VEXDREN-2710 file (C-alpha; in Angstrom, 1 decimal):
% VEXDREN-2710
k/r/px/py/pz
1/MET/2.9/-33.9/-30.2
2/GLU/3.7/-37.3/-28.7
3/GLU/7.1/-36.2/-27.6
4/GLU/5.5/-33.2/-25.9
5/ARG/3.1/-35.5/-24.0
6/ASP/5.9/-37.8/-22.9
7/ARG/7.9/-34.7/-21.6
8/ILE/4.8/-33.5/-19.6
9/LYS/4.2/-37.0/-18.2
10/GLU/7.8/-37.3/-17.0
11/ALA/7.6/-33.7/-15.5
12/PHE/4.5/-34.9/-13.6
13/GLN/6.3/-38.0/-12.3
14/HIS/9.2/-35.9/-11.0
15/LYS/6.8/-33.0/-9.9
16/ASP/8.8/-30.6/-12.1
17/TRP/6.2/-27.8/-12.3
18/ASN/8.4/-25.4/-14.1
19/GLN/8.6/-27.8/-17.0
20/ILE/4.8/-28.1/-17.0
21/LYS/4.2/-24.3/-16.8
22/THR/6.1/-23.9/-20.2
23/ASN/3.0/-25.0/-21.9
24/ASP/-0.2/-23.0/-21.0
25/SER/-2.6/-25.9/-21.8
26/TRP/-0.7/-28.4/-19.5
27/ALA/-0.3/-25.8/-16.8
28/VAL/-4.1/-26.4/-16.1
29/PHE/-3.1/-29.6/-14.5
30/LYS/-0.7/-27.8/-12.1
31/ILE/-3.4/-25.3/-11.2
32/MET/-5.7/-28.2/-10.7
33/SER/-3.3/-29.9/-8.4
34/GLU/-3.1/-26.7/-6.2
35/PHE/-6.9/-26.7/-5.9
36/VAL/-7.1/-30.4/-5.1
37/GLU/-4.6/-30.4/-2.4
38/GLY/-5.9/-27.2/-0.9
39/TYR/-9.4/-28.6/-0.7
40/GLU/-8.3/-31.9/0.6
41/ARG/-6.1/-30.5/3.3
42/LEU/-8.0/-27.5/4.4
43/SER/-11.5/-29.2/4.6
44/LYS/-10.4/-30.7/7.9
45/ILE/-9.2/-27.6/9.8
46/GLY/-12.5/-26.5/11.4
47/PRO/-13.6/-22.9/11.9
48/CYS/-10.8/-20.4/11.1
49/VAL/-10.2/-16.7/10.7
50/SER/-8.0/-15.4/8.1
51/ILE/-5.4/-12.6/9.2
52/PHE/-3.7/-10.4/6.6
53/GLY/-1.1/-7.7/6.7
54/SER/2.3/-6.7/5.5
55/ALA/5.2/-9.1/5.2
56/ARG/7.5/-6.3/6.1
57/THR/6.1/-5.5/9.6
58/LYS/8.9/-6.2/12.1
59/PRO/8.5/-8.1/15.4
60/GLU/9.0/-4.9/17.5
61/HIS/6.3/-3.0/15.5
62/HIS/3.1/-2.3/17.4
63/TYR/0.9/-3.9/14.6
64/TYR/3.0/-7.2/14.7
65/LYS/2.3/-7.4/18.4
66/LEU/-1.4/-6.5/17.9
67/ALA/-1.7/-9.3/15.2
68/GLU/-0.1/-11.9/17.6
69/GLU/-2.6/-10.8/20.4
70/ILE/-5.5/-11.1/18.1
71/ALA/-4.4/-14.5/16.9
72/PHE/-4.1/-15.7/20.5
73/LYS/-7.5/-14.4/21.5
74/LEU/-9.2/-16.0/18.5
75/THR/-7.9/-19.4/19.5
76/GLN/-9.2/-18.8/23.1
77/ASN/-12.6/-18.3/21.5
78/GLY/-12.6/-21.5/19.4
79/TYR/-11.1/-20.3/16.2
80/GLY/-8.0/-21.3/14.3
81/VAL/-6.0/-18.9/12.3
82/ILE/-5.1/-18.8/8.5
83/THR/-2.3/-16.5/7.2
84/GLY/-0.2/-16.2/4.1
85/GLY/2.4/-18.2/5.8
86/GLY/5.2/-15.7/5.4
87/PRO/6.9/-13.2/7.7
88/GLY/5.6/-9.9/9.2
89/ILE/2.0/-9.8/10.1
90/MET/1.5/-13.3/8.8
91/GLU/4.2/-14.6/11.1
92/ALA/2.7/-12.7/14.0
93/GLY/-0.8/-14.4/13.3
94/ASN/0.7/-17.9/13.3
95/LYS/2.8/-17.1/16.3
96/GLY/-0.2/-16.1/18.3
97/ALA/-2.2/-19.1/17.2
98/ALA/0.6/-21.4/18.2
99/LYS/0.9/-19.7/21.6
100/GLY/-2.8/-20.3/22.2
101/LYS/-2.4/-24.0/21.1
102/GLY/-4.8/-23.4/18.2
103/ILE/-5.0/-24.4/14.6
104/SER/-2.2/-22.5/12.6
105/VAL/-2.4/-22.6/8.9
106/GLY/-0.1/-21.1/6.4
107/LEU/-0.8/-20.6/2.7
108/ASN/2.6/-19.6/1.5
109/ILE/3.3/-18.5/-2.1
110/GLU/6.8/-18.5/-3.8
111/LEU/8.0/-15.0/-4.5
112/PRO/11.3/-13.7/-5.6
113/PHE/11.4/-11.4/-2.6
114/GLU/9.9/-11.1/0.9
115/GLN/8.2/-14.4/1.1
116/HIS/9.4/-17.4/3.1
117/TYR/7.3/-19.5/5.4
118/ASN/7.4/-18.8/9.1
119/PRO/8.2/-21.4/11.9
120/TYR/4.8/-21.1/13.6
121/ILE/2.7/-23.0/11.1
122/ASP/1.5/-26.5/12.1
123/SER/3.6/-28.8/10.2
124/ASP/0.6/-30.5/8.5
125/LYS/-1.1/-27.2/7.7
126/MET/1.6/-25.5/5.5
127/LEU/0.8/-25.3/1.8
128/ASN/2.8/-23.9/-1.0
129/PHE/1.2/-22.2/-3.9
130/ASP/2.5/-20.9/-7.4
131/TYR/-0.8/-19.1/-8.3
132/PHE/-2.0/-16.1/-6.4
133/PHE/-5.6/-16.7/-7.5
134/VAL/-5.7/-20.3/-6.1
135/ARG/-4.4/-19.2/-2.9
136/LYS/-7.0/-16.5/-2.6
137/VAL/-9.8/-19.0/-3.1
138/MET/-8.4/-20.9/-0.1
139/PHE/-8.4/-17.8/2.1
140/VAL/-12.0/-17.1/1.4
141/LYS/-13.5/-20.7/1.1
142/TYR/-12.0/-21.9/4.6
143/ALA/-12.3/-18.7/6.7
144/GLN/-15.3/-17.6/8.8
145/GLY/-13.9/-14.0/8.9
146/PHE/-11.2/-11.7/7.7
147/ILE/-9.1/-9.6/10.0
148/VAL/-6.9/-7.1/8.0
149/LEU/-4.0/-5.2/9.4
150/PRO/-1.9/-2.5/7.6
151/GLY/-0.2/-3.7/4.5
152/GLY/0.6/-3.1/0.9
153/PHE/-0.9/-4.0/-2.5
154/GLY/-1.3/-7.6/-1.7
155/THR/-3.2/-6.8/1.5
156/LEU/-5.5/-4.4/-0.3
157/ASP/-5.9/-7.0/-3.1
158/GLU/-7.2/-9.7/-0.7
159/LEU/-9.4/-7.1/1.2
160/PHE/-11.1/-5.8/-2.0
161/GLU/-11.5/-9.3/-3.5
162/ALA/-13.3/-10.5/-0.2
163/ILE/-15.7/-7.6/-0.1
164/THR/-16.5/-7.9/-3.7
165/LEU/-17.2/-11.5/-3.3
166/ILE/-19.7/-10.7/-0.4
167/GLN/-21.2/-7.7/-2.3
168/THR/-22.0/-9.8/-5.3
169/THR/-23.1/-12.8/-3.2
170/LYS/-20.6/-15.0/-4.8
171/THR/-19.7/-16.1/-1.2
172/GLY/-21.8/-16.1/2.0
173/LYS/-21.5/-13.0/4.2
174/PHE/-18.7/-13.1/6.8
175/PRO/-17.1/-10.4/8.9
176/VAL/-14.3/-8.2/7.4
177/ILE/-12.5/-6.2/10.2
178/LEU/-9.8/-3.6/9.6
179/VAL/-7.5/-3.1/12.5
180/GLY/-5.8/0.3/13.0
181/LYS/-8.2/3.4/12.5
182/SER/-5.2/5.7/11.9
183/PHE/-4.1/3.5/8.9
184/TRP/-7.6/2.7/7.4
185/GLN/-9.7/5.8/8.1
186/GLY/-8.5/7.6/5.0
187/LEU/-9.5/4.8/2.8
188/ILE/-13.0/4.5/4.5
189/ASP/-13.5/8.3/4.1
190/TRP/-12.6/8.1/0.5
191/VAL/-14.9/5.2/-0.3
192/ARG/-17.8/6.9/1.6
193/ASP/-17.3/10.4/0.3
194/THR/-16.1/9.7/-3.3
195/VAL/-16.9/6.2/-4.4
196/LEU/-20.4/6.4/-2.7
197/GLY/-21.1/10.0/-2.2
198/VAL/-19.8/11.6/-5.5
199/GLU/-19.8/8.8/-8.0
200/ASN/-22.5/6.6/-6.5
201/ASN/-20.5/3.4/-7.5
202/ILE/-21.6/1.3/-4.6
203/SER/-24.8/1.2/-2.4
204/ALA/-25.0/2.9/1.0
205/GLY/-25.3/-0.6/2.6
206/ASP/-22.0/-1.8/1.2
207/MET/-20.3/0.5/3.7
208/ASP/-21.5/-1.9/6.4
209/LEU/-19.4/-4.8/5.0
210/LEU/-16.4/-3.2/6.8
211/LYS/-15.8/-2.7/10.5
212/VAL/-12.9/-0.7/11.7
213/VAL/-11.3/-1.3/15.1
214/ASP/-8.2/-0.6/17.2
215/THR/-7.8/-3.4/19.7
216/ALA/-7.6/-7.1/19.8
217/ASP/-10.5/-7.4/22.0
218/GLU/-12.7/-5.3/19.6
219/ALA/-11.5/-7.5/16.7
220/VAL/-12.5/-10.6/18.3
221/ALA/-15.8/-9.2/19.7
222/GLU/-16.8/-8.3/16.0
223/ILE/-16.3/-11.9/15.0
224/ASN/-18.2/-13.2/17.9
225/ASN/-21.0/-10.7/17.6
226/PHE/-21.4/-11.5/14.0
227/TYR/-22.0/-15.2/14.8
228/LYS/-24.4/-14.3/17.4
229/LYS/-26.7/-13.0/14.7
230/TYR/-25.7/-15.3/11.8
231/LEU/-25.5/-19.0/12.0
232/LEU/-21.8/-20.3/11.8
233/THR/-22.2/-22.2/8.6
234/PRO/-19.4/-24.6/8.0
235/ASN/-17.4/-24.1/4.8
236/PHE/-14.7/-26.4/5.8
END
């Protein structure tokens, strides 16, 4: 037991997290360190909007350009931008924020494929995570809104976690905006017709948690209109 403690202590001194993660109990300290660093660094960023979407979207794609435009316009309205820090839609969000000279935050996660941080993140606002659940806490805790562009399982996971937290009042209400009606409308129809209409698994008012738009101006207007009705409560 003493030898194990010495091994973990040495791993902490050298920040050898792989060694620490071999023991489930001691991995708690790695998880704790990610929460502490995230809270300390993000508590200073000011009001921001999280932008989500596929890591696979190429710069020439319509949705990449749209994400960049949305991020730029958010900065012109006083918001910073938080993304997952990687390529695709995330890169576009950070690129637009940098173009607008606004706050550009990247919450990167180490993955065996796809993910590498993009060059448009503010140097002091790039954080790396090993744990998805810690990273998702940071997305919600320090964002005044979610703007979600087309993506895959990770994007859907982040979207449904956000609306679940709002629905169950585990977090304060904030705007959740889906960009791209042609991509999202089938999902919205299924939730309305089947999840609500046939199975009655949600309340009718839950449908109001989501707004679907097509343009950058509409997306930013939804954020601004929300905070005309609700006080912008600092969670940063």
